[in-house]
C-alpha positions as CSV (number, residue, x, y, z in Angstrom):
1,A,43.9,79.9,-29.8
2,T,44.3,78.6,-26.2
3,R,44.7,74.8,-26.1
4,T,42.1,73.1,-23.9
5,K,43.4,70.8,-21.2
6,S,42.6,67.1,-21.9
7,A,41.0,66.9,-18.4
8,D,38.4,69.5,-19.4
9,V,37.2,67.7,-22.5
10,E,33.8,66.0,-22.1
11,R,33.4,62.8,-24.2
12,A,30.2,62.8,-26.3
13,D,30.5,59.2,-27.5
14,S,30.3,56.0,-25.4
15,G,34.0,55.6,-25.2
16,I,34.2,52.5,-27.3
17,G,33.9,54.1,-30.7
18,Q,31.0,54.5,-33.1
19,M,31.2,51.2,-34.9
20,P,31.4,48.9,-31.8
21,A,28.6,51.0,-30.1
22,R,26.4,50.5,-33.1
23,K,27.0,46.8,-33.1
24,W,26.3,46.5,-29.3
25,R,23.0,48.4,-29.7
26,N,22.0,46.1,-32.5
27,R,22.8,43.0,-30.5
28,A,21.0,44.3,-27.4
29,S,18.0,45.0,-29.6
30,E,18.1,41.5,-31.1
31,T,18.5,40.0,-27.6
32,L,15.5,41.9,-26.3
33,S,13.5,40.8,-29.3
34,S,14.5,37.2,-28.6
35,L,13.5,37.5,-25.0
36,Q,10.1,39.0,-26.0
37,A,9.6,36.2,-28.5
38,W,10.5,33.5,-25.9
39,E,8.1,35.1,-23.4
40,A,5.4,35.1,-26.0
41,H,6.0,31.4,-26.6
42,R,7.5,30.3,-23.3
43,P,7.4,26.5,-22.7
44,C,4.7,24.9,-20.5
45,T,6.0,24.1,-17.0
46,D,4.3,20.7,-17.1
47,C,5.0,19.3,-20.6
48,G,7.6,21.7,-22.1
49,E,5.6,22.4,-25.2
50,R,5.3,26.0,-26.6
51,D,1.7,26.3,-27.7
52,L,0.9,28.8,-25.0
53,P,-1.6,31.6,-25.7
54,G,-0.6,35.2,-25.4
55,Q,-0.5,37.0,-22.1
56,T,-3.8,38.8,-22.9
57,D,-5.6,35.5,-22.9
58,V,-4.6,34.6,-19.3
59,Q,-4.7,38.0,-17.6
60,N,-7.3,36.8,-15.2
61,C,-5.2,33.7,-14.2
62,N,-2.4,33.5,-11.7
63,Q,1.2,33.2,-12.9
64,R,1.3,29.4,-12.2
65,R,-1.6,28.7,-14.6
66,A,-0.3,31.3,-17.1
67,D,2.8,29.1,-17.5
68,L,0.7,26.1,-18.7
69,C,-0.4,25.1,-22.1
70,E,-4.1,24.6,-22.8
71,K,-3.8,20.8,-22.6
72,C,-2.0,20.8,-19.2
73,R,-4.4,23.4,-17.8
74,K,-7.3,21.1,-18.7
75,R,-5.4,18.1,-17.2
76,R,-4.8,19.9,-13.9
77,T,-8.5,20.8,-13.8
78,E,-9.4,17.2,-14.3
79,R,-7.0,16.0,-11.7
80,K,-8.3,18.5,-9.2
81,E,-11.9,17.3,-9.9
82,S,-10.8,13.7,-9.5
83,V,-9.0,14.3,-6.2
84,L,-12.0,16.2,-4.8
85,E,-14.3,13.4,-6.0
86,F,-12.2,10.9,-4.2
87,V,-12.4,12.8,-0.9
88,N,-16.1,13.8,-1.2
89,T,-17.2,10.2,-2.0
90,E,-15.1,9.0,0.9
91,A,-17.0,11.4,3.2
92,S,-20.3,10.2,1.8
93,Y,-19.3,6.6,2.4
94,G,-18.4,7.5,6.0
95,E,-21.8,9.1,6.5
96,D,-23.5,5.9,5.4
97,L,-21.4,4.0,7.9
98,R,-22.4,6.3,10.7
99,I,-26.1,5.9,9.7
100,I,-25.7,2.1,10.0
101,K,-24.4,2.5,13.5
102,E,-26.5,5.4,14.8
103,E,-29.8,4.7,13.1
104,F,-29.8,0.9,13.1
105,Y,-27.2,-0.8,15.3
106,L,-27.5,1.4,18.5
107,P,-31.4,1.6,18.5
108,M,-31.7,-2.1,18.0
109,Q,-29.1,-2.7,20.8
110,V,-30.8,-0.3,23.2
111,A,-34.3,-1.7,22.5
112,G,-33.1,-5.3,22.9
113,L,-34.5,-6.3,19.5
114,L,-31.5,-8.6,18.9
115,S,-28.8,-10.2,21.1
116,Q,-25.2,-9.1,20.9
117,E,-24.3,-12.2,19.0
118,Q,-27.1,-11.5,16.4
119,L,-26.0,-7.9,16.1
120,Q,-22.4,-9.1,15.5
121,G,-23.6,-11.5,12.8
122,I,-25.5,-8.8,10.9
123,F,-23.2,-5.8,11.3
124,S,-19.9,-7.7,11.3
125,N,-16.8,-5.4,11.8
126,I,-18.7,-2.2,11.0
127,Q,-17.0,-0.3,13.9
128,E,-13.6,-1.1,12.5
129,L,-14.6,0.3,9.1
130,I,-15.9,3.4,10.8
131,D,-12.6,4.0,12.6
132,L,-10.6,3.5,9.5
133,N,-12.8,5.8,7.5
134,E,-12.6,8.6,10.0
135,N,-8.8,8.5,10.2
136,F,-8.4,8.1,6.4
137,L,-10.8,11.0,5.7
138,E,-9.1,13.2,8.4
139,I,-5.7,12.9,6.7
140,L,-7.2,13.5,3.2
141,Q,-9.0,16.6,4.4
142,E,-5.9,17.9,6.1
143,E,-3.9,17.6,2.8
144,I,-6.6,19.4,0.9
145,D,-6.8,22.3,3.4
146,Q,-3.0,22.6,3.5
147,A,-2.8,22.8,-0.2
148,F,-5.3,25.6,-0.4
149,D,-3.6,27.4,2.5
150,Q,-0.3,27.3,0.5
151,G,-1.9,28.7,-2.6
152,D,-2.0,25.4,-4.4
153,D,-5.4,25.8,-6.0
154,D,-4.8,22.9,-8.4
155,L,-4.1,20.5,-5.5
156,M,-0.9,19.4,-7.2
157,T,0.8,18.8,-3.8
158,V,-2.0,16.4,-2.7
159,C,-0.7,12.8,-3.1
160,I,-3.7,10.5,-2.9
161,G,-1.6,7.4,-3.8
162,E,0.9,7.9,-0.9
163,I,-2.0,8.4,1.6
164,F,-3.8,5.3,0.3
165,L,-0.7,3.2,0.8
166,E,-0.3,4.4,4.3
167,F,-3.8,3.2,5.1
168,V,-3.4,-0.1,3.2
169,N,-4.6,-1.9,6.3
170,M,-8.1,-0.9,5.3
171,L,-8.1,-3.7,2.8
172,P,-8.1,-6.7,5.2
173,A,-10.9,-5.0,7.1
174,F,-12.9,-4.7,3.9
175,Q,-12.1,-8.4,3.2
176,T,-13.5,-9.5,6.6
177,Y,-16.7,-7.5,6.0
178,C,-17.2,-8.8,2.4
179,L,-16.6,-12.4,3.2
180,Q,-19.3,-12.2,5.9
181,Q,-21.8,-10.3,3.8
182,S,-23.7,-13.3,2.5
183,S,-24.2,-14.8,6.0
184,S,-25.1,-11.4,7.4
185,V,-27.9,-10.9,4.8
186,N,-29.2,-14.5,5.4
187,M,-29.3,-13.9,9.1
188,L,-31.1,-10.6,8.7
189,N,-33.8,-12.2,6.5
190,A,-34.4,-15.0,8.9
191,L,-34.6,-12.7,11.9
192,E,-36.9,-10.3,10.1
193,K,-39.4,-13.2,9.4
194,E,-39.1,-14.5,13.0
195,K,-39.3,-11.2,15.0
196,E,-42.3,-9.0,14.4
197,L,-40.9,-6.0,16.4
198,L,-37.7,-6.0,14.3
199,R,-39.8,-6.0,11.1
200,I,-41.9,-3.1,12.4
201,F,-38.8,-1.1,13.4
202,L,-37.2,-1.6,10.0
203,N,-40.3,-0.6,8.1
204,V,-40.9,2.5,10.2
205,S,-37.3,3.6,9.9
206,Q,-37.3,3.3,6.2
207,N,-40.6,5.3,5.8
208,D,-40.3,7.9,8.5
209,N,-36.6,8.5,9.2
210,T,-35.5,11.2,6.8
211,A,-31.8,10.5,7.4
212,L,-32.2,7.1,5.6
213,R,-33.4,8.7,2.3
214,R,-36.1,6.0,2.2
215,M,-33.4,3.3,1.9
216,N,-33.6,0.0,3.9
217,L,-31.0,-1.6,6.0
218,R,-29.9,-4.0,3.3
219,S,-29.0,-1.1,1.0
220,F,-26.8,0.6,3.7
221,L,-25.1,-2.7,4.5
222,M,-23.9,-2.8,0.8
223,A,-22.0,0.5,1.3
224,P,-18.6,-1.1,2.1
225,L,-18.8,-3.5,-0.8
226,Q,-19.7,-0.6,-3.2
227,R,-16.9,1.5,-1.8
228,V,-14.1,-1.0,-2.0
229,T,-15.0,-1.8,-5.6
230,K,-15.1,1.9,-6.5
231,Y,-11.5,2.6,-5.4
232,P,-9.8,1.3,-8.6
233,L,-12.1,3.5,-10.8
234,L,-11.4,6.6,-8.7
235,L,-7.7,5.9,-8.7
236,S,-7.7,5.3,-12.5
237,R,-9.2,8.8,-13.0
238,I,-6.5,10.4,-10.9
239,I,-3.8,8.5,-12.7
240,K,-5.1,9.5,-16.1
241,A,-5.0,13.2,-15.1
242,T,-1.6,12.9,-13.4
243,T,1.6,13.4,-15.5
244,E,4.2,10.6,-15.2
245,Y,6.7,13.1,-13.7
246,H,4.4,13.8,-10.7
247,P,5.9,12.4,-7.5
248,D,2.6,10.6,-6.7
249,H,2.3,8.8,-10.1
250,S,4.0,5.6,-9.1
251,S,2.2,5.5,-5.7
252,L,-1.1,5.8,-7.5
253,R,-0.4,2.9,-9.7
254,E,0.8,0.8,-6.8
255,A,-2.3,1.6,-4.8
256,K,-4.5,0.7,-7.7
257,S,-2.7,-2.6,-8.2
258,R,-2.9,-3.4,-4.4
259,I,-6.7,-2.9,-4.3
260,E,-7.3,-4.9,-7.4
261,S,-5.3,-7.8,-6.1
262,H,-7.3,-7.7,-2.9
263,L,-10.5,-7.7,-4.8
264,E,-9.4,-10.8,-6.8
265,H,-8.4,-12.4,-3.5
266,I,-11.8,-11.7,-2.0
267,N,-13.5,-13.2,-5.1
268,M,-11.4,-16.3,-4.8
269,K,-12.1,-16.8,-1.1
270,T,-15.8,-16.2,-1.8
271,K,-15.8,-18.9,-4.4
272,Q,-14.0,-21.3,-2.1
273,E,-16.8,-20.8,0.5
274,G,-19.5,-21.6,-2.0
275,N,-21.0,-18.2,-2.3
276,T,-22.5,-17.2,-5.7
277,W,-21.9,-13.4,-5.5
278,T,-18.6,-11.8,-6.4
279,L,-17.1,-8.4,-6.4
280,R,-16.3,-6.5,-9.5
281,S,-14.0,-8.6,-11.7
282,F,-10.7,-7.3,-13.0
283,R,-8.3,-8.6,-15.6
284,Q,-5.8,-10.9,-14.1
285,D,-2.2,-10.7,-15.4
286,S,0.7,-12.7,-14.0
287,K,1.7,-10.0,-11.6
288,K,-1.8,-9.8,-10.0
289,K,-2.0,-13.6,-9.8
290,R,1.3,-13.7,-7.9
291,E,0.1,-10.9,-5.6
292,V,-3.2,-12.8,-4.9
293,I,-1.2,-15.9,-4.0
294,N,1.1,-13.9,-1.7
295,I,-1.9,-12.4,0.1
296,E,-3.3,-15.8,0.8
297,M,0.0,-17.2,2.0
298,R,0.5,-14.2,4.3
299,E,-2.9,-14.8,5.8
300,T,-2.1,-18.4,6.4
301,A,1.2,-17.5,8.1
302,L,-0.5,-14.8,10.3
303,K,-3.2,-17.2,11.3
304,T,-0.5,-19.8,12.2
305,V,1.7,-17.6,14.4
306,G,-1.1,-15.6,15.9
307,W,0.6,-12.2,15.8
308,L,-1.1,-8.9,15.4
309,R,-1.1,-7.7,11.8
310,E,0.2,-4.3,12.6
311,E,3.1,-5.8,14.6
312,T,4.1,-8.2,11.8
313,R,6.6,-7.5,9.0
314,F,7.1,-9.8,6.1
315,V,10.9,-9.6,5.4
316,M,11.1,-12.2,2.6
317,E,8.8,-14.6,0.9
318,G,9.1,-16.9,-2.1
319,S,9.8,-20.4,-3.4
320,L,12.8,-22.3,-2.0
321,Q,14.0,-25.9,-2.4
322,L,14.2,-27.8,0.9
323,A,15.9,-31.0,1.9
324,Q,16.2,-32.8,5.3
325,P,19.5,-34.7,5.4
326,P,19.5,-38.0,7.4
327,D,22.9,-37.3,8.9
328,G,25.8,-34.8,8.8
329,Q,27.7,-36.6,6.0
330,W,25.9,-34.8,3.2
331,V,28.5,-32.1,3.1
332,K,31.2,-34.5,2.2
333,K,29.1,-36.1,-0.4
334,G,27.7,-32.9,-1.8
335,S,24.2,-31.4,-2.1
336,K,23.5,-33.5,-5.2
337,T,22.9,-36.5,-2.9
338,L,20.0,-34.7,-1.2
339,K,16.4,-35.0,-2.3
340,F,14.9,-31.5,-2.6
341,Q,11.3,-30.5,-2.8
342,N,9.8,-27.1,-3.7
343,M,8.4,-25.1,-0.8
344,Q,6.9,-21.7,-0.2
345,V,8.9,-20.0,2.6
346,L,8.0,-16.8,4.5
347,L,10.3,-15.0,6.9
348,L,8.1,-13.1,9.5
349,V,9.4,-10.7,12.1
350,N,7.3,-9.5,15.1
351,M,8.2,-5.9,15.8
352,K,7.2,-4.1,19.0
353,R,5.0,-1.1,18.3
354,V,6.2,2.3,19.5
355,S,2.7,3.7,19.3
356,E,-0.4,2.0,20.6
357,S,-2.5,3.1,17.6
358,S,-2.3,0.6,14.8
359,L,-3.1,3.5,12.3
360,E,0.0,5.5,13.1
361,S,3.0,4.8,11.0
362,A,5.5,4.8,13.9
363,E,9.1,3.7,13.5
364,P,9.5,0.0,14.0
365,G,10.6,-1.0,17.5
366,P,12.9,-3.9,18.6
367,V,12.4,-7.4,17.3
368,K,10.4,-9.6,19.6
369,D,10.4,-12.8,17.6
370,A,11.1,-14.1,14.1
371,V,9.9,-17.3,12.5
372,L,10.3,-19.2,9.2
373,V,6.9,-20.5,7.9
374,L,7.1,-23.4,5.5
375,I,4.1,-23.9,3.3
376,R,3.6,-26.7,0.7
377,D,2.5,-25.8,-2.8
378,K,-1.3,-25.6,-3.3
379,N,-3.2,-28.9,-3.1
380,N,-6.9,-28.9,-3.9
381,G,-6.9,-25.1,-4.0
382,K,-5.5,-24.6,-0.5
383,F,-2.2,-24.0,1.2
384,H,-1.0,-26.5,3.9
385,L,1.8,-26.1,6.4
386,L,4.7,-28.5,6.3
387,R,5.2,-28.2,10.0
388,E,4.9,-25.6,12.8
389,P,6.9,-22.5,12.2
390,L,10.7,-22.5,12.8
391,R,11.5,-20.0,15.6
392,L,14.8,-18.5,14.7
393,S,15.6,-17.9,18.4
394,N,16.1,-21.7,18.7
395,C,17.9,-22.2,15.3
396,I,21.5,-22.1,14.1
397,V,22.1,-21.0,10.5
398,S,25.4,-21.8,8.8
399,T,27.0,-22.4,5.4
400,D,29.8,-24.6,4.2
401,P,32.4,-23.4,1.7
402,D,32.2,-26.8,-0.1
403,C,28.4,-26.3,-0.7
404,D,28.1,-22.5,-1.4
405,D,24.8,-23.0,-3.3
406,T,23.0,-24.0,-0.1
407,F,22.7,-23.1,3.6
408,E,21.7,-25.2,6.6
409,L,19.3,-24.4,9.4
410,I,19.5,-26.6,12.5
411,E,16.7,-26.5,15.0
412,I,18.3,-27.2,18.4
413,R,17.5,-30.8,19.6
414,R,15.1,-31.4,16.7
415,E,15.6,-31.3,13.0
416,A,18.0,-29.9,10.3
417,F,17.0,-28.4,7.0
418,V,19.0,-27.5,3.9
419,F,17.7,-24.7,1.7
420,R,18.6,-23.4,-1.7
421,D,17.2,-21.1,-4.4
422,S,17.5,-21.7,-8.1
423,D,19.5,-18.4,-8.1
424,R,22.7,-18.6,-6.1
425,A,22.8,-14.9,-5.3
426,R,19.2,-15.1,-3.9
427,T,20.2,-18.1,-1.8
428,H,22.9,-16.0,-0.2
429,H,20.4,-13.2,0.4
430,W,18.0,-15.6,2.2
431,F,20.9,-16.9,4.3
432,R,22.0,-13.4,5.4
433,Q,18.5,-12.3,6.3
434,I,17.7,-15.5,8.3
435,R,21.1,-15.5,10.1
436,R,20.7,-11.8,11.0
437,Y,17.5,-12.4,13.0
438,S,18.7,-15.7,14.3
439,R,21.7,-13.9,15.9
440,E,19.7,-10.9,17.1
441,L,17.3,-13.0,19.1
442,G,19.8,-15.0,21.2
443,S,22.4,-13.5,23.4
444,W,24.4,-16.8,23.5
445,K,24.5,-16.7,19.7
446,K,26.1,-13.2,19.8
447,R,28.9,-14.5,22.1
448,R,29.6,-17.6,20.0
449,N,29.1,-15.9,16.6
450,A,26.0,-18.1,16.0
451,L,28.1,-21.3,16.1
452,P,26.6,-24.4,17.8
453,N,27.7,-25.1,21.4
454,I,29.6,-28.3,21.6
455,M,27.6,-29.2,24.7
456,I,24.4,-29.2,22.7
457,S,23.4,-32.7,21.7
458,T,21.6,-32.7,18.4
459,P,21.0,-35.7,16.1
460,H,22.5,-33.8,13.2
461,T,25.7,-32.5,14.7
462,R,28.5,-32.7,12.2
463,P,31.6,-34.8,13.1
């Protein structure tokens, strides 16, 4: 027999032997079975649980919803409905505002039924609320449209909390309107009794104008109050349907806390002015009480300095201990010889706006001014200033190694103040922030490293 060359032999096996090949095929079969089992019980992309239905149950759903368990699909549906409810009700509220302007304010102005002062007394800052609503609604609608264009049918990329915090300047506008509501209604009642033409106009409008839905002017004037009190409820519904891992979850909670704090503040101001009506009441915890106090102090500080709200940044605020040394010998004797009193201190910075629109979140411009506002603790339910604000452009801030738990602020040619916090680290933080703006606002301070000029005669110059 002729021997066949090894090169002509065709291998019939896999080249790895029968036993290894059988084991490999068995392992591949087991792996495939495992993959099929995992696919049949794949984890939910939202919660990670494995109670998904089979593929046949979700054949009509897209792949994104097919990777969700029943609970998370229901949650996403609830979140989408809550987001759309927020946007739709904001649009309805805006329509009521436009009715107030176009069906009441402008006709009464053109017909000369009321003077401009009387119109201002009744309709308050309604134009400001209209402008805010239009901008707010425009951003919300853009987010919704963009989500649908990108295939996000569940609106998971829409972050209502972040958008709300960007338009947080709505809240002071609501406060202005709410605090004037009582006087506005009283003025309307008095003018309606006094002016027959006004009374006829309001009656005809309510009965014959289909745009008013047979509602009177007083009902429409309540729209801003009803809207601002509905924000916490709408935000709560979105929070309930939003998983804690969602990027908007923390912003939603902060937005809800901010609006509730402002509502409590409005109620407090209303009570101080002697009005009997209040907005919806919310449970006050210690955090909300502190926030209400902070809001009131910021308003007192803004009213004192006279700056625009959108140009003002509150760098630091809180309680500090303050002393006014009679001479410069206190350093040698130590801070224990000083008599300290508790004081609320706010560090305000006036930033130049890059954009003229107060609604645009432009980058902060250069610092125009910085002040330190000193407010006494509440007396008879109100805050009172210790003195006029300290302008840091006219102040020298320094520390002494022998008294590292305090820092000194000298107002040129006037007074000297010694500050400290109960926490030493926070005292140093206050010092660094105040010194930073004090140096930044004076070119002579930059040259001398913020040290006092020996030619400056102050009553508290150290020997």
